[in-house]
C-alpha positions as CSV (number, residue, x, y, z in Angstrom):
1,I,103.7,104.9,87.8
2,R,102.9,106.8,90.6
3,P,105.9,105.5,92.7
4,L,108.5,106.5,90.1
5,F,108.2,110.3,90.3
6,P,110.8,112.1,92.4
7,K,109.9,112.5,95.8
8,G,109.2,115.8,97.1
9,W,108.1,117.2,93.5
10,F,104.2,118.4,93.7
11,N,103.8,119.6,89.8
12,E,100.3,118.1,88.7
13,V,101.1,115.1,86.3
14,Q,98.8,114.5,83.6
15,V,98.7,111.4,81.7
16,Q,95.3,110.3,79.2
17,S,94.7,106.8,77.1
18,I,92.7,106.8,74.9
19,V,91.3,103.9,72.7
20,L,90.9,104.7,69.0
21,S,90.8,101.4,68.0
22,A,89.2,98.3,69.8
23,D,89.5,94.3,67.9
24,G,86.3,93.5,70.6
25,E,88.6,90.2,71.4
26,N,91.4,92.0,73.7
27,D,91.1,94.3,76.5
28,P,93.2,97.8,75.8
29,D,94.0,98.5,79.3
30,I,97.1,97.0,79.3
31,L,98.3,98.6,76.3
32,S,97.4,101.9,78.3
33,I,99.8,100.8,81.2
34,V,102.8,100.1,78.5
35,G,101.6,103.2,76.3
36,A,101.6,105.6,79.8
37,S,105.1,104.1,80.2
38,A,106.5,105.1,76.8
39,A,105.1,108.4,77.0
40,L,106.9,109.0,80.0
41,S,110.0,107.6,79.2
42,V,110.4,109.7,75.9
43,S,109.0,112.8,77.7
44,D,110.4,115.7,79.4
45,I,108.6,114.9,83.0
46,P,111.0,113.2,85.7
47,W,110.3,109.7,86.2
48,E,112.1,106.6,87.1
49,G,110.5,104.0,84.1
50,P,109.9,101.8,82.3
51,L,107.6,99.6,82.8
52,G,106.2,96.1,81.6
53,A,102.6,95.5,81.9
54,V,100.8,92.4,81.1
55,R,97.5,90.0,81.9
56,I,98.3,86.8,82.7
57,G,95.7,83.8,82.6
58,R,95.8,80.1,83.3
59,V,94.0,77.8,80.6
60,D,94.2,74.1,81.5
61,G,96.9,74.5,84.0
62,K,99.2,76.9,81.8
63,F,100.1,80.3,82.0
64,V,98.9,82.6,78.8
65,A,99.9,86.5,78.7
66,N,97.4,88.2,77.7
67,P,94.4,86.0,76.7
68,N,91.8,87.2,74.7
69,H,88.2,86.9,76.1
70,E,87.3,83.6,74.9
71,Q,90.9,82.5,76.9
72,R,89.8,85.0,80.0
73,G,86.1,82.9,80.1
74,E,88.6,79.5,80.2
75,S,90.9,80.5,82.8
76,D,91.3,80.4,86.4
77,L,93.3,83.5,86.8
78,D,93.0,87.2,86.0
79,L,96.2,88.8,86.9
80,I,97.5,92.3,85.8
81,Y,101.2,92.3,86.9
82,V,103.5,95.3,86.2
83,G,107.3,95.3,86.8
84,N,110.6,96.9,86.2
85,T,113.7,95.8,85.0
86,N,113.9,93.6,88.3
87,D,111.3,93.8,90.8
88,I,107.5,93.8,91.2
89,V,105.9,97.3,91.0
90,M,102.4,96.5,90.9
91,F,99.1,93.9,91.0
92,E,96.0,93.0,91.0
93,G,93.3,91.0,90.0
94,A,91.3,87.6,90.8
95,A,91.3,83.8,90.6
96,E,89.8,80.8,91.5
97,E,91.4,79.9,94.9
98,I,95.0,79.5,93.3
99,T,97.8,78.6,95.6
100,E,100.6,80.9,96.6
101,E,102.8,78.7,94.9
102,D,101.1,79.0,91.8
103,F,100.1,82.4,92.2
104,S,104.1,83.5,93.2
105,A,104.8,81.5,89.9
106,A,102.5,83.2,87.9
107,L,103.9,86.9,88.8
108,Q,107.6,85.4,88.2
109,F,106.1,84.6,84.6
110,G,104.3,88.1,84.5
111,H,108.1,89.6,84.9
112,E,109.9,87.5,82.5
113,V,106.8,88.6,79.6
114,C,107.3,92.5,80.8
115,Q,111.5,92.2,79.7
116,P,110.9,92.8,75.9
117,M,109.1,95.5,76.5
118,I,110.7,97.5,78.9
119,A,113.5,96.7,76.7
120,A,111.9,98.4,73.8
121,Q,110.9,101.2,75.4
122,Q,114.6,102.0,76.6
123,E,115.7,101.9,72.8
124,L,112.7,104.5,71.9
125,A,113.5,106.4,75.0
126,T,117.4,106.5,73.8
127,K,116.6,107.9,69.8
128,A,113.6,109.5,70.4
129,G,113.6,110.8,74.1
130,K,113.5,114.0,75.1
131,A,116.3,115.3,78.0
132,K,114.7,115.4,81.4
133,R,114.1,118.6,82.6
134,E,115.4,120.5,85.8
135,I,113.0,120.3,88.7
136,N,113.4,122.2,91.9
137,L,111.8,119.6,94.8
138,F,109.9,120.6,98.0
139,N,112.0,119.8,100.8
140,V,111.8,121.2,104.6
141,P,114.9,123.3,105.2
142,D,117.6,121.4,107.6
143,E,117.6,124.1,109.8
144,V,113.8,123.6,110.4
145,F,113.7,120.3,110.7
146,A,116.2,120.0,113.1
147,D,115.0,122.4,115.5
148,A,111.5,120.9,115.0
149,K,112.9,117.7,116.0
150,A,114.9,119.5,119.2
151,L,111.6,121.3,120.1
152,A,109.5,117.9,120.1
153,G,112.5,116.4,121.7
154,D,111.7,112.8,123.5
155,R,108.0,113.4,123.5
156,M,106.9,112.5,119.6
157,V,107.5,108.8,120.1
158,P,105.5,108.1,123.5
159,A,102.6,110.0,121.2
160,L,102.9,107.6,118.8
161,L,102.6,104.9,120.8
162,T,99.2,106.2,122.6
163,P,96.7,103.5,122.3
164,G,93.6,104.3,120.0
165,K,94.0,106.2,116.8
166,L,91.9,109.5,117.6
167,A,94.0,109.7,120.6
168,R,97.1,109.0,119.2
169,E,96.4,111.7,116.4
170,A,95.6,113.7,119.1
171,A,98.9,114.3,121.2
172,C,100.9,114.3,118.0
173,K,98.6,116.9,116.4
174,A,99.4,118.9,120.6
175,I,102.9,118.6,119.8
176,Q,102.6,120.0,115.8
177,E,100.7,122.8,117.2
178,E,102.8,123.7,119.8
179,V,106.0,123.2,117.7
180,G,104.9,124.8,114.6
181,Q,103.9,128.0,116.6
182,K,107.7,128.0,118.1
183,L,108.7,127.4,114.7
184,V,107.0,130.2,112.8
185,E,107.9,133.0,115.7
186,K,111.8,132.0,114.9
187,Y,111.7,132.0,111.2
188,G,108.7,133.8,110.2
189,A,105.4,132.5,108.7
190,E,106.7,133.0,104.9
191,K,109.6,130.5,105.5
192,V,107.6,128.3,107.9
193,S,104.6,128.3,105.6
194,D,102.0,125.6,106.7
195,Q,102.9,123.2,104.4
196,V,106.2,123.6,105.7
197,I,105.1,122.6,109.3
198,K,102.7,119.8,107.7
199,E,105.8,118.5,105.6
200,T,108.6,118.9,108.6
201,F,106.2,117.1,110.7
202,Y,105.1,114.2,108.0
203,Y,108.9,113.4,108.1
204,L,108.7,113.3,112.2
205,Q,106.0,111.0,112.5
206,K,107.9,108.9,109.6
207,E,110.7,108.8,111.0
208,G,109.4,107.9,114.6
209,V,106.8,104.9,113.1
210,R,109.7,103.3,111.3
211,G,112.4,103.4,114.3
212,L,110.3,101.8,116.2
213,I,109.4,99.1,114.0
214,L,113.1,98.5,112.2
215,D,115.1,99.2,115.7
216,Q,112.7,98.5,118.3
217,G,110.8,95.6,116.7
218,K,107.5,97.6,117.8
219,R,104.1,98.5,116.3
220,L,102.2,101.6,117.6
221,D,99.1,99.6,118.9
222,G,101.7,97.1,120.4
223,R,101.1,94.3,118.3
224,G,103.5,91.4,117.1
225,M,105.0,92.2,113.5
226,Q,102.5,89.1,112.5
227,D,99.6,89.9,115.5
228,L,96.2,90.4,113.9
229,R,94.0,92.6,116.3
230,P,90.8,91.5,117.7
231,L,88.2,90.0,115.9
232,N,84.5,90.7,116.4
233,S,81.5,90.1,114.1
234,E,78.0,89.6,114.2
235,V,74.9,88.3,111.6
236,G,71.7,89.3,111.4
237,I,71.8,92.1,113.2
238,L,69.1,94.0,111.0
239,P,66.2,91.5,110.5
240,R,64.2,93.3,107.5
241,A,67.7,92.9,105.5
242,H,67.8,89.9,103.3
243,G,71.4,89.2,104.8
244,S,73.6,91.1,106.9
245,A,76.4,91.4,108.9
246,I,79.3,93.0,111.1
247,F,83.0,92.4,110.9
248,A,85.6,94.5,113.1
249,R,89.3,94.2,113.1
250,G,90.6,96.8,116.1
251,E,89.0,100.0,114.7
252,T,88.0,99.1,111.6
253,M,84.0,97.9,111.3
254,A,82.4,97.1,108.4
255,L,78.5,96.4,108.0
256,C,77.5,94.5,105.0
257,L,73.7,93.8,103.9
258,A,73.3,90.8,100.9
259,T,69.7,91.7,98.9
260,L,68.7,89.4,96.2
261,G,66.8,90.0,93.5
262,T,65.4,88.9,89.8
263,T,67.9,88.6,87.0
264,E,65.9,91.9,85.8
265,D,68.3,93.8,88.7
266,A,71.2,92.6,86.8
267,Q,73.4,95.3,85.9
268,E,73.9,96.0,82.2
269,F,76.9,97.6,80.4
270,D,78.2,98.4,77.1
271,S,81.2,96.1,76.1
272,Y,83.3,98.0,73.1
273,T,86.2,96.4,73.5
274,G,84.5,92.4,74.1
275,G,83.9,90.9,77.1
276,Q,80.9,90.2,79.8
277,T,77.7,92.5,79.4
278,E,76.1,92.1,82.0
279,K,76.6,91.7,86.3
280,K,74.4,89.1,88.2
281,F,76.6,89.7,91.5
282,L,77.5,93.5,92.2
283,L,78.9,95.0,95.8
284,H,78.5,98.7,96.3
285,Y,81.5,100.4,98.9
286,N,80.4,103.2,100.9
287,F,82.9,105.4,102.8
288,P,81.0,108.2,105.3
289,N,83.3,111.0,106.4
290,F,82.2,110.0,109.9
291,S,84.0,106.7,109.8
292,V,87.3,108.8,110.4
293,G,85.7,111.3,112.6
294,E,85.5,114.1,109.9
295,T,82.8,116.4,107.9
296,G,82.8,116.6,104.4
297,R,80.8,117.4,101.2
298,I,78.5,114.5,100.3
299,M,78.6,113.1,96.9
300,G,78.7,110.2,94.7
301,P,81.5,107.4,94.3
302,G,84.9,108.7,94.0
303,R,88.4,106.5,93.3
304,R,88.3,105.1,97.0
305,E,84.5,103.9,96.6
306,I,84.9,102.4,93.6
307,G,88.8,100.5,93.6
308,H,87.7,99.2,97.0
309,G,84.6,98.0,95.7
310,A,85.8,96.2,93.2
311,L,88.5,94.7,95.3
312,A,85.8,93.0,97.3
313,E,83.5,92.3,94.8
314,R,86.2,90.1,92.4
315,S,87.3,88.7,95.6
316,I,84.1,86.7,96.8
317,E,82.5,86.1,93.4
318,P,84.9,83.5,92.1
319,M,82.9,81.5,95.1
320,L,79.2,82.7,93.9
321,P,77.7,79.7,91.6
322,M,76.1,82.5,89.5
323,D,75.7,80.8,86.1
324,E,73.5,78.7,87.6
325,Y,72.0,80.8,90.4
326,P,68.5,82.6,89.2
327,Y,68.9,85.8,91.6
328,A,71.2,88.7,91.2
329,V,73.2,89.3,94.3
330,R,74.2,92.8,95.5
331,I,76.1,93.8,99.0
332,T,76.3,97.1,100.4
333,S,79.4,97.5,102.3
334,E,79.1,100.2,104.8
335,I,82.0,101.2,106.4
336,M,81.3,102.1,110.2
337,E,85.1,102.9,111.3
338,S,88.3,103.0,109.7
339,N,91.5,102.3,110.8
340,G,93.2,100.6,107.8
341,S,92.1,98.0,105.2
342,T,88.2,98.5,104.8
343,S,88.2,96.4,101.7
344,M,89.4,93.5,103.5
345,A,86.9,94.5,106.3
346,S,84.2,94.4,103.5
347,V,85.2,90.6,101.7
348,C,85.4,89.3,105.3
349,A,81.7,90.7,106.3
350,G,80.4,90.2,102.8
351,S,80.9,86.7,103.0
352,L,79.1,86.6,106.4
353,A,76.1,88.5,104.7
354,L,75.7,86.5,102.1
355,M,75.7,83.1,104.6
356,D,73.5,84.6,106.7
357,A,71.1,85.6,103.6
358,G,71.2,81.7,102.9
359,I,73.0,82.4,99.8
360,P,75.4,79.1,98.5
361,L,78.3,80.3,99.0
362,K,81.1,77.7,98.4
363,R,83.5,78.8,101.2
364,P,83.7,81.9,102.9
365,V,86.1,84.4,101.6
366,A,88.6,86.5,104.0
367,G,91.1,88.9,103.5
368,I,93.9,90.4,105.2
369,S,96.3,93.4,104.6
370,V,99.9,92.7,104.6
371,G,102.8,96.1,104.8
372,I,106.6,96.8,104.6
373,C,108.8,99.0,106.6
374,T,112.4,98.9,104.5
375,E,115.9,100.5,104.5
376,Y,118.0,100.7,101.8
377,N,121.9,100.7,101.4
378,D,124.5,103.0,99.4
379,Q,123.5,100.3,96.5
380,K,120.0,101.6,96.5
381,Q,118.9,97.5,97.3
382,I,117.1,96.8,100.8
383,S,119.1,95.7,103.6
384,R,116.7,95.3,106.3
385,Y,112.7,94.9,106.2
386,K,110.1,94.3,108.5
387,L,106.4,92.6,107.1
388,L,103.7,93.6,109.0
389,T,100.8,92.2,109.4
390,D,96.9,93.7,109.3
391,I,98.3,97.0,109.0
392,I,96.7,100.0,110.3
393,G,96.3,103.9,109.1
394,W,99.3,105.1,109.6
395,E,101.3,101.9,108.9
396,D,99.9,102.5,105.7
397,A,100.7,106.0,105.3
398,F,104.4,105.7,107.0
399,C,105.5,102.8,105.8
400,D,105.9,101.2,102.2
401,M,103.3,98.4,101.3
402,D,99.9,97.8,101.3
403,C,99.2,94.3,100.1
404,K,95.8,93.0,99.8
405,I,95.6,89.3,99.6
406,A,91.8,87.8,99.6
407,G,90.8,83.8,99.8
408,T,89.2,81.1,101.5
409,D,91.3,78.3,103.2
410,K,91.6,76.4,99.8
411,G,93.4,79.4,97.9
412,I,93.3,82.7,96.8
413,T,90.8,84.8,94.8
414,G,91.6,88.5,95.1
415,F,94.2,90.2,95.2
416,Q,95.9,94.0,94.9
417,L,99.9,95.8,95.8
418,D,100.4,99.4,96.6
419,L,103.8,100.3,96.5
420,K,105.3,103.2,97.4
421,L,109.0,101.8,96.6
422,K,110.1,101.8,92.9
423,G,110.1,98.1,93.2
424,L,109.8,94.7,95.7
425,P,111.5,91.9,95.0
426,H,110.1,88.7,94.3
427,K,111.3,87.0,97.3
428,I,110.1,89.3,99.5
429,M,106.4,89.1,97.9
430,T,106.5,85.3,98.8
431,E,107.1,85.6,102.3
432,A,104.1,88.3,102.5
433,L,102.0,85.7,100.7
434,A,102.9,83.1,103.4
435,Q,102.1,85.9,106.1
436,A,99.1,86.3,104.8
437,K,97.9,83.0,104.0
438,T,98.7,82.0,108.0
439,S,96.4,85.4,108.9
440,R,94.2,84.7,106.4
441,L,93.4,81.1,107.8
442,K,92.7,82.7,111.2
443,I,90.0,85.1,110.4
444,I,88.2,82.3,108.2
445,E,88.1,80.7,111.8
446,H,86.5,83.2,113.5
447,M,84.0,83.5,110.8
448,K,83.1,79.8,111.1
449,G,82.5,79.8,114.5
450,I,80.0,83.1,114.1
451,L,78.2,81.2,111.3
452,P,79.9,78.1,109.6
453,E,77.8,77.6,106.5
454,P,75.2,79.2,104.6
455,R,71.8,79.4,106.0
456,A,68.9,76.9,104.8
457,E,66.7,78.8,103.8
458,I,66.8,82.5,102.2
459,S,64.8,85.1,104.2
460,K,61.1,85.8,104.2
461,Y,61.5,89.4,102.9
462,A,63.7,87.7,99.9
463,P,61.9,87.3,96.7
464,R,60.9,83.5,95.7
465,I,61.5,82.1,92.4
466,K,58.8,79.8,90.9
467,T,59.5,77.8,87.3
468,V,56.3,76.1,85.4
469,K,56.5,74.0,82.8
470,I,53.6,74.7,80.2
471,N,52.9,73.1,76.8
472,P,54.9,75.5,74.1
473,E,51.7,75.6,72.2
474,K,49.6,77.3,74.7
475,I,52.6,79.9,75.2
476,G,50.4,82.1,72.9
477,A,47.4,81.6,74.7
478,L,48.8,82.6,78.3
479,I,50.7,85.9,76.7
480,G,47.2,86.7,75.1
481,P,46.9,89.7,72.7
482,G,49.4,92.4,73.5
483,G,50.3,90.3,76.2
484,K,47.0,91.1,78.1
485,N,47.2,87.8,80.1
486,I,50.4,87.6,81.3
487,K,49.9,91.6,82.4
488,R,46.7,90.6,84.0
489,I,48.6,87.7,85.6
490,V,51.2,89.9,86.7
491,E,49.5,92.8,88.3
492,E,46.9,90.3,89.9
493,S,49.6,88.0,91.7
494,D,51.9,91.1,92.5
495,R,54.7,89.5,90.8
496,K,57.9,91.7,89.9
497,S,58.6,89.9,86.7
498,T,57.3,86.9,84.7
499,R,59.9,85.3,82.2
500,L,58.9,82.9,78.9
């Protein structure tokens, strides 16, 4: 819903979705999206909806709209699709190595399913909707922006093209401080507040970045539109860990550690709406302040940590044989440095760490992010655009899309679309998927050069699981009165657990 609010509107909007009843067979998350869209559509809040939402599965080769939990267990696709009348607005989910062609077909199927929901909301808004309120958008005064642009002169573009993230930020910051001071002197601090200066230079930098890409075919770090940043990886760097790996792509670096545990280490959780009740594979993502050269409060996981960790986890999970694997597996991803797409770096480093630990990953999983820079015509249609492979932080900030696609050399396993536009045509998304595949295959070749397959043995520090069969009639004697015998065996043998 976020891209559909007016630009320049800073009022806080809170949409609450509360599950009042659950049948245990269907997940209510899709209903929450449709409910939020319907509520905003009939409200007086300015919002350019409505939206339709659907979960798409694929059972026996056929797409299924909103599969129940039983069907989802048989499906090789779990796609959440959100769209408007014409375009894609959001998607996320996981798959078992689905091809780009089949994934595009799933997106189209989801779009068609959404149309009756959108029509129903439009009818509801016509019958029961409130008139939209008049709002005051925050805009930088034209004369202030014009003066800022004149004062910055031709220095902004060279500053944007400064090599290195920190050096680039410092060069732009120096111009902002100098020009901002002159603007305050001319117009006064009341008219040129800190927020006005911040927004002024946001748009100056945005204009510069987009002009370089669309008009000159240049990116901030000098790469071509489809070029990857330099790749660098290493495994086995922490000898005491069960498995470890570093994956670096330019100025983005993830350190991942893989740890094996017993099935008692699996995460258990309540599942009031049905579905699974435990996880044997977990991926936890940490984004420390130092990774972007900042200080700040150290606290529990936030939106980024939860969302990025979930995306990386579901991207790798399809390649793990967890149903028959006797261990629980945990990956922790520690972001050492960040300049774009740390979640996909976590997928790459996580795969290498699993293989370093001797965990039987079927095939290595790699991920890449594709961005887009667009220009619209008077009919509010995209008139020209450039797709950008492996976007850096400022390309994410000043352009229009962060489309993350993960997978193997056989197909896609994880995906998430973050869009700043009000929608993206399916044709352009098909191009983005093809561009992501090309880069993903290059990354996988790099990873195979570091570690071509999982190690033959797990780490000597990892727990060993042994299975001993005994006569069922002897089980009572083995356990002993009140579990006395089995407890003594555990204590004397220093075993973590014993299951019968």
